C-alpha positions in Angstrom: 64.2 -97.3 -0.1 67.1 -96.8 2.2 68.7 -100.2 3.0 71.1 -100.7 6.0 73.6 -103.5 5.4 75.6 -104.8 8.4 78.8 -106.5 7.3 78.5 -104.9 3.9 82.3 -104.8 3.4 82.6 -108.5 4.0 82.3 -111.4 1.6 78.6 -112.0 1.2 77.4 -108.6 2.2 79.6 -106.8 -0.4 78.1 -109.0 -3.2 74.6 -108.0 -2.1 75.6 -104.3 -1.9 77.0 -104.6 -5.4 73.7 -105.9 -6.8 71.7 -103.4 -4.8 73.8 -100.6 -6.4 73.7 -102.0 -9.9 70.1 -103.3 -10.1 68.0 -101.1 -7.9 67.4 -97.4 -7.1 67.8 -97.9 -3.3 70.3 -96.0 -1.2 72.6 -98.2 0.8 74.3 -97.6 4.2 77.0 -100.1 5.3 78.0 -100.7 8.9 81.2 -102.8 9.2 84.1 -103.0 11.7 86.4 -104.2 9.0 87.5 -107.2 11.0 87.1 -109.4 8.0 85.9 -106.9 5.4 88.3 -104.6 3.6 88.7 -100.9 2.7 89.6 -102.0 -0.8 86.1 -103.7 -1.1 84.5 -100.5 0.0 86.5 -98.5 -2.6 85.3 -100.9 -5.3 81.7 -100.6 -4.1 82.0 -96.8 -4.2 83.2 -97.0 -7.8 80.2 -99.2 -8.6 77.8 -96.7 -7.0 79.3 -93.9 -9.0 79.1 -95.8 -12.3 75.5 -97.0 -11.7 74.2 -93.6 -10.7 71.2 -95.3 -9.0 71.5 -94.8 -5.3 73.8 -93.3 -2.7 76.3 -95.4 -0.7 77.4 -94.5 2.8 79.7 -96.2 5.3 80.0 -96.2 9.1 83.1 -97.8 10.6 81.5 -99.3 13.8 81.2 -102.4 15.8 77.8 -103.9 16.5 78.8 -104.4 20.1 78.9 -100.7 20.6 75.2 -100.3 21.2 75.3 -96.5 21.7 77.2 -95.9 18.5 74.8 -98.1 16.5 71.8 -96.4 18.0 73.2 -93.0 16.9 73.2 -94.4 13.3 69.6 -95.2 13.6 68.9 -91.8 15.1 70.5 -89.9 12.2 69.1 -92.0 9.4 65.7 -93.3 8.2 66.0 -96.9 7.2 63.4 -99.0 5.5 65.0 -102.4 5.6 68.0 -104.1 7.3 70.1 -106.8 5.8 72.2 -108.4 8.5 75.4 -110.2 7.5 77.9 -109.3 10.3 78.7 -112.4 12.3 81.4 -114.8 13.4 81.2 -117.9 11.3 84.1 -120.4 12.0 82.7 -123.6 13.3 85.8 -125.0 15.1 86.4 -121.5 16.7 82.8 -121.5 18.0 83.4 -124.8 19.8 86.6 -123.4 21.4 85.2 -120.0 22.2 81.4 -120.2 22.4 80.9 -116.9 24.3 82.3 -115.0 21.3 79.6 -116.5 19.1 76.7 -115.9 21.5 77.8 -112.3 22.1 78.5 -111.4 18.5 75.9 -113.5 16.7 73.0 -113.6 19.1 73.3 -110.6 21.4 74.3 -108.1 18.7 71.5 -109.4 16.4 69.0 -109.0 19.2 70.0 -105.4 19.7 69.6 -104.7 16.0 66.1 -106.2 16.1 65.3 -104.0 19.1 66.5 -100.9 17.2 64.4 -101.9 14.2 61.3 -102.1 16.3 62.0 -98.8 18.1 62.9 -96.9 14.9 60.3 -98.4 12.7 62.5 -100.4 10.4 59.9 -102.9 9.2 61.9 -105.3 7.0 64.7 -107.5 8.3 66.6 -110.0 6.1 68.7 -112.3 8.2 71.8 -114.2 7.2 71.4 -117.7 8.8 73.0 -121.0 8.1 72.5 -124.7 7.4 74.5 -125.3 10.6 71.2 -124.9 12.5 70.2 -128.4 11.3 73.3 -130.1 12.8 73.3 -133.7 11.7 70.0 -133.5 9.7 67.4 -136.2 10.0 66.7 -136.1 6.3 68.5 -135.3 3.1 67.9 -133.1 1.2 67.2 -130.8 4.2 63.9 -129.0 4.2 63.1 -125.8 6.1 60.8 -128.0 8.3 63.6 -130.4 9.1 64.3 -130.6 12.8 66.8 -127.9 13.9 69.4 -129.5 16.2 72.7 -127.6 16.0 75.8 -129.5 17.0 78.1 -126.5 17.5 77.7 -123.0 19.1 77.9 -121.3 15.7 74.7 -123.0 14.6 73.0 -122.5 17.9 73.8 -118.8 18.0 72.1 -118.4 14.6 69.1 -120.5 15.6 68.7 -118.4 18.8 68.7 -115.3 16.6 66.1 -116.8 14.3 63.8 -117.3 17.4 64.2 -113.7 18.5 63.2 -112.6 15.0 60.1 -114.8 15.0 59.0 -113.9 18.5 59.5 -110.2 17.7 57.5 -110.3 14.5 54.7 -112.1 16.3 54.5 -109.3 18.8 55.0 -106.5 16.3 52.7 -106.6 13.2 54.6 -103.9 11.4 57.9 -105.9 11.7 58.5 -108.6 9.1 61.5 -110.8 8.3 63.0 -113.3 5.9 65.5 -115.8 7.3 67.8 -117.2 4.6 69.6 -120.4 5.7 72.8 -120.5 3.6 74.5 -123.7 2.7 78.1 -123.4 1.5 78.7 -120.1 -0.2 81.7 -119.9 -2.6 83.1 -118.2 -5.6 83.5 -114.5 -6.4 82.0 -111.8 -8.5 81.9 -113.1 -12.1 83.5 -109.8 -13.2 86.3 -110.3 -10.7 85.8 -107.0 -8.9 85.1 -108.2 -5.4 85.5 -111.6 -3.6 86.4 -113.2 -0.3 89.2 -110.9 1.0 89.8 -112.3 4.4 93.2 -114.2 4.0 92.7 -116.7 6.8 89.3 -117.8 5.8 88.5 -121.5 6.3 86.1 -122.0 3.4 87.2 -125.1 1.4 87.1 -123.6 -2.1 89.0 -120.4 -1.1 91.7 -122.5 0.7 92.0 -124.8 -2.3 92.5 -121.7 -4.6 95.1 -120.3 -2.2 97.0 -123.7 -2.1 97.0 -123.9 -5.9 98.6 -120.4 -6.0 101.2 -121.4 -3.5 100.5 -119.2 -0.4 99.4 -122.3 1.5 101.8 -125.2 1.5 99.1 -127.8 1.5 95.4 -128.3 2.0 93.9 -130.5 4.7 91.0 -132.9 4.4 89.5 -133.2 7.8 88.2 -136.7 8.1 88.0 -139.4 5.4 85.9 -141.9 7.3 82.5 -140.3 7.0 79.5 -142.3 5.7 79.7 -140.8 2.3 80.7 -142.0 -1.2 84.4 -141.2 -0.8 84.6 -140.8 3.0 84.9 -137.0 2.9 82.2 -134.5 3.9 79.7 -133.5 1.2 78.3 -130.0 0.9 75.9 -128.0 -1.2 77.9 -125.1 -2.7 76.1 -122.0 -3.9 77.8 -119.2 -5.9 77.9 -115.9 -4.0 76.3 -114.0 -6.8 73.3 -116.3 -6.9 73.0 -116.0 -3.1 73.1 -112.2 -3.5 70.3 -112.2 -6.0 68.2 -114.2 -3.5 68.5 -111.3 -1.1 67.2 -108.8 -3.7 64.3 -111.2 -4.3 63.7 -111.4 -0.5 63.7 -107.6 -0.3 61.1 -107.4 -3.0 59.0 -110.1 -1.3 58.9 -108.1 2.0 58.2 -104.9 0.1 55.0 -106.4 -1.2 53.7 -106.8 2.3 54.4 -110.5 2.8 55.0 -111.9 6.2 58.0 -113.7 7.8 59.4 -116.8 6.2 62.4 -119.1 6.4 64.1 -120.3 3.2 67.0 -122.6 2.4 69.7 -121.2 0.0 71.4 -123.9 -2.0 71.3 -125.7 -5.3 69.9 -129.0 -4.0 73.0 -131.2 -4.8 76.4 -131.6 -3.2 80.1 -132.3 -3.8 82.6 -134.0 -1.6 85.8 -132.5 -0.4 87.7 -134.7 -2.8 85.6 -133.6 -5.7 86.1 -129.9 -4.9 89.9 -130.4 -4.6 90.0 -132.3 -7.9 88.0 -129.5 -9.6 90.4 -126.8 -8.3 93.4 -128.8 -9.5 91.8 -129.1 -13.0 90.9 -125.3 -13.0 94.3 -124.2 -11.9 96.4 -126.8 -13.7 98.3 -127.4 -10.5 98.6 -130.7 -8.6 99.0 -129.1 -5.1 99.7 -131.0 -1.9 96.8 -132.6 0.1 97.1 -133.9 3.6 94.6 -136.1 5.5 93.8 -135.0 9.1 91.4 -136.1 11.8 87.8 -134.9 11.8 87.1 -131.4 13.1 84.6 -131.0 16.0 81.2 -129.9 14.8 81.4 -131.0 11.2 78.3 -133.0 9.9 79.0 -135.6 7.2 76.4 -134.4 4.7 74.5 -131.2 4.1 72.4 -130.8 1.0 69.4 -128.4 0.7 65.9 -128.8 -0.5 65.7 -125.4 -2.3 62.2 -125.9 -3.7 60.6 -123.2 -1.6 63.0 -120.3 -2.4 62.6 -120.9 -6.1 58.8 -121.1 -5.8 58.1 -118.3 -3.3 60.7 -115.8 -4.4 60.8 -116.7 -8.1 64.6 -117.2 -7.6 66.4 -118.6 -10.6 70.1 -119.5 -10.1 72.5 -118.5 -12.8 75.8 -120.0 -11.7 75.0 -123.6 -10.6 78.3 -125.0 -11.9 81.2 -126.2 -9.6 83.7 -125.4 -12.4 82.5 -121.8 -12.6 82.5 -121.5 -8.8 86.0 -122.7 -8.5 87.2 -120.6 -11.5 85.8 -117.4 -10.1 87.4 -118.2 -6.7 90.7 -118.9 -8.3 90.7 -115.8 -10.5 89.9 -113.7 -7.4 92.7 -115.2 -5.4 95.1 -114.7 -8.2 94.1 -111.1 -8.5 94.6 -110.5 -4.8 97.7 -112.6 -4.3 99.9 -109.6 -3.4 97.5 -108.7 -0.5 98.1 -112.0 1.3 100.9 -113.4 3.3 102.0 -117.0 2.8 100.3 -119.3 5.3 
């Protein structure tokens, strides 16, 4: 097959492309505006493609908001499936600038769905988020748990989910899988690619950067939540395990199965304090920690019920270990230290 990957030079997209190149015979085309992705990541993926000798890798430097340019890519290629990762993902920013999120996440996704129906791309794998649940009504969170986003980021993703579902209902040849990510972390276990955006807000990346000294301190945003130690608790999933779920999802759709929504997590969580303590142990550095007020839009507790993805996709996680997740994140940050400016 020929797989189109939007945001394929970014964090999660690049790990999925890596596995597509190493483990399948599919050709891969990436669309990325390189706003958070990196040319160095593309260079590494090109090397992986040459080494694997499985499928071709192509790249278009384009922004999804440029509808005319994106349609030209569909006109000049024949895609069998689309994996959509390109999105804005910073929760506090979404509260401050909601229009950016509805334009980038919902409008651009809707245009991609339109193009898929017009150019007969029948398989769509969508990168969604646990943020659609808001403050969940039950823990662990099931796919059937009421969706009630508490920030524009989550709402922008939920709206895109609805567009996918309605489009599939009206087009029998169009099928989708929605993967609702919990907290993605870590880096390629062989330390070839990782999260390259230096100003990312992900806790484990920030902790690794602080341990290495190009952040002066790490902030804990709120210590008065109704949790065991007062800090937020999250279900962290290693990015390579998440990538493998996408390959399983592609296989599922290729077998003619219909649309489905699946949680992506491990089914257990760690607090902010526990993550920081783990990174201190991994790095051997007792870095500075500062307590700050809560951030707008942060739920206290998010843990997945991941029963369905294991059962339906036959997905078996390989890296369910906070120490390993932190270790791979730390090793990646150490490798790329020279690329970052002190924050």
